[in-house]
C-alpha positions in Angstrom: 0.0 0.1 0.2 1.1 3.4 -1.0 2.1 6.0 1.7 -0.2 9.1 1.6 1.7 11.9 0.3 2.0 15.0 3.0 1.2 18.4 1.6 0.1 21.5 2.9 -3.5 21.2 2.0 -3.6 18.1 4.2 -1.6 19.8 7.0 -3.9 22.8 7.1 -7.1 20.3 6.9 -6.2 18.1 9.8 -4.4 21.6 12.1 -7.7 23.2 11.7 -10.3 20.0 12.5 -7.8 19.8 15.7 -8.7 23.3 16.4 -12.3 23.0 15.7 -12.5 20.2 18.0 -10.3 21.7 20.7 -12.5 25.2 20.6 -16.0 23.2 20.8 -14.5 21.0 23.6 -13.1 24.4 25.4 -16.8 25.8 24.8 -18.4 23.0 26.1 -16.6 22.8 29.5 -17.4 26.8 29.9 -20.9 26.7 29.5 -21.0 23.7 32.2 -18.8 25.6 34.3 -20.7 29.0 34.3 -23.6 28.1 36.4 -21.6 26.6 39.2 -18.9 30.1 38.9 -22.0 32.5 38.8 -23.4 30.4 42.3 -20.3 30.8 43.8 -19.9 34.8 43.1 -23.5 35.5 44.3 -22.9 33.4 47.4 -19.2 35.6 47.9 -21.7 38.8 47.6 -24.4 37.3 50.0 -21.3 36.8 53.1 -19.6 40.2 52.0 -22.9 41.9 52.4 -23.8 40.2 55.9 -20.0 40.9 56.8 -19.8 44.5 56.0 -23.2 46.3 56.5 -25.0 46.9 59.7 -27.9 44.4 60.7 -30.8 44.2 58.1 -33.7 42.4 57.4 -34.6 43.2 53.7 -32.6 41.3 51.0 -30.5 43.9 49.9 -29.7 42.2 46.6 -32.9 42.6 45.1 -32.2 46.6 45.6 -29.5 46.6 43.8 -28.1 49.9 42.2 -25.6 49.3 39.3 -24.2 52.7 37.8 -20.8 52.5 35.2 -17.4 54.2 36.2 -14.9 55.4 33.6 -12.1 54.5 36.0 -12.7 50.9 36.0 -14.3 47.7 33.4 -16.6 46.9 36.3 -19.6 48.8 37.6 -20.4 49.9 40.9 -23.3 47.9 42.5 -24.8 49.8 45.8 -26.7 47.2 48.2 -29.2 49.2 50.2 -30.0 48.0 53.5 -33.1 48.2 55.6 -34.0 47.0 59.2 -37.9 47.1 60.2 -38.5 49.7 57.1 -35.9 52.2 58.3 -32.7 52.8 56.6 -30.2 51.1 58.3 -27.1 51.5 55.0 -25.9 50.6 52.4 -22.6 48.0 50.8 -21.3 49.5 47.9 -18.5 48.2 45.3 -15.4 50.1 44.9 -12.7 49.1 42.1 -9.0 50.1 41.4 -7.1 49.0 38.5 -4.0 50.5 39.9 -3.0 47.7 42.5 0.5 46.0 42.3 -1.3 43.1 40.3 -4.1 44.8 38.9 -7.4 45.1 39.8 -8.6 45.3 43.3 -12.2 45.0 44.1 -13.5 45.9 47.7 -17.2 46.2 49.0 -17.8 48.7 51.9 -20.5 48.7 54.3 -21.8 52.5 55.1 -24.2 53.0 57.7 -26.8 55.9 57.1 -24.8 58.5 58.4 -21.6 58.2 56.1 -19.2 56.2 58.7 -17.8 52.8 57.7 -18.9 50.0 58.8 -16.8 47.3 58.0 -15.1 46.6 54.2 -13.9 43.1 52.9 -12.2 42.6 49.9 -13.8 40.5 46.7 -11.0 40.3 44.6 -7.0 41.1 43.8 -4.0 39.2 43.1 -1.6 41.0 45.2 1.9 39.5 46.2 1.3 37.4 49.4 2.4 38.1 52.6 2.3 41.9 51.6 -0.6 43.4 49.5 -3.0 40.8 50.6 -2.2 42.1 54.2 -5.3 44.3 53.0 -7.8 42.0 54.3 -5.9 41.5 57.9 -7.6 42.7 60.7 -4.8 45.4 61.5 -5.4 47.0 58.5 -9.1 47.0 58.4 -9.6 48.3 61.8 -8.3 51.5 61.0 -11.5 52.6 58.4 -13.9 51.3 60.6 -15.9 53.9 62.3 -15.1 56.8 60.1 -16.2 59.0 58.1 -14.5 59.4 54.5 -15.8 63.2 54.6 -13.5 63.8 58.0 -11.3 60.7 57.6 -8.8 61.0 54.8 -8.1 57.4 53.6 -5.0 58.0 51.5 -1.6 57.1 53.1 0.4 58.8 55.2 3.2 59.5 53.5 0.4 60.8 50.6 -0.6 63.1 53.5 -3.7 60.8 54.8 -4.8 59.3 57.8 -4.1 55.1 56.7 -0.7 53.9 57.9 0.3 52.1 54.3 1.0 48.2 54.4 4.7 47.7 54.6 6.0 46.8 51.4 3.0 47.4 49.8 2.5 51.5 49.6 0.4 51.1 45.4 -1.6 48.2 47.1 -2.9 50.9 49.6 -3.2 53.5 47.2 -5.3 51.5 45.3 -6.8 50.2 48.0 -8.0 53.7 49.3 -8.9 54.9 45.6 -11.5 52.2 46.0 -12.8 53.2 49.3 -12.9 56.7 47.8 -14.8 55.5 44.9 -17.0 53.5 46.9 -17.8 56.1 49.6 -18.7 58.9 46.4 -20.7 57.0 44.8 -22.7 56.4 48.3 -23.1 59.8 49.1 -24.3 60.9 45.5 -27.0 58.3 45.3 -27.7 57.9 49.1 -31.3 59.7 48.9 -32.2 57.0 46.5 -30.4 54.4 48.6 -32.8 55.2 51.7 -36.2 54.9 49.4 -37.6 51.5 50.3 -37.7 49.3 47.3 -41.0 47.2 47.3 
């Protein structure tokens, strides 16, 4: 039996078939994982809402407000919280693309008067042992109970009131930018947030 001669056309056809099969397989696997990924993201958000907000008895996710921002790809999300029909505060996401390794996304819980109740880090890719310390108690407690109207969230070396993370000033600056963005969105939309959503 004569061996089939290899030609450019044969190689292109085989390469195309392999690429098509790989693409279809990857697409199928991606479709299978979309729903579990979405559920995991929602669970993380719900956990963060419980952690950053003052006590509430409504479903903040049902009243979500999304607004675009020119400084980041993600939209800012605002979650209003109510306790027995009264405005209890809001959780607001803040985003900065200026972290040492890029994106830093946080959720800031505000009390009705604008004071920070708590902060949760949602996404980050900072250097382990340095920038990742932004999730630590020692760093986060600097913000709790503070009102960004009078508390400058920038690092002390930039004229602010926050002790920067050792060896991670860039991370500290990005965190402060995200927190300020969240506060600005809260103050701009506070009247809308405070209206009960049915």
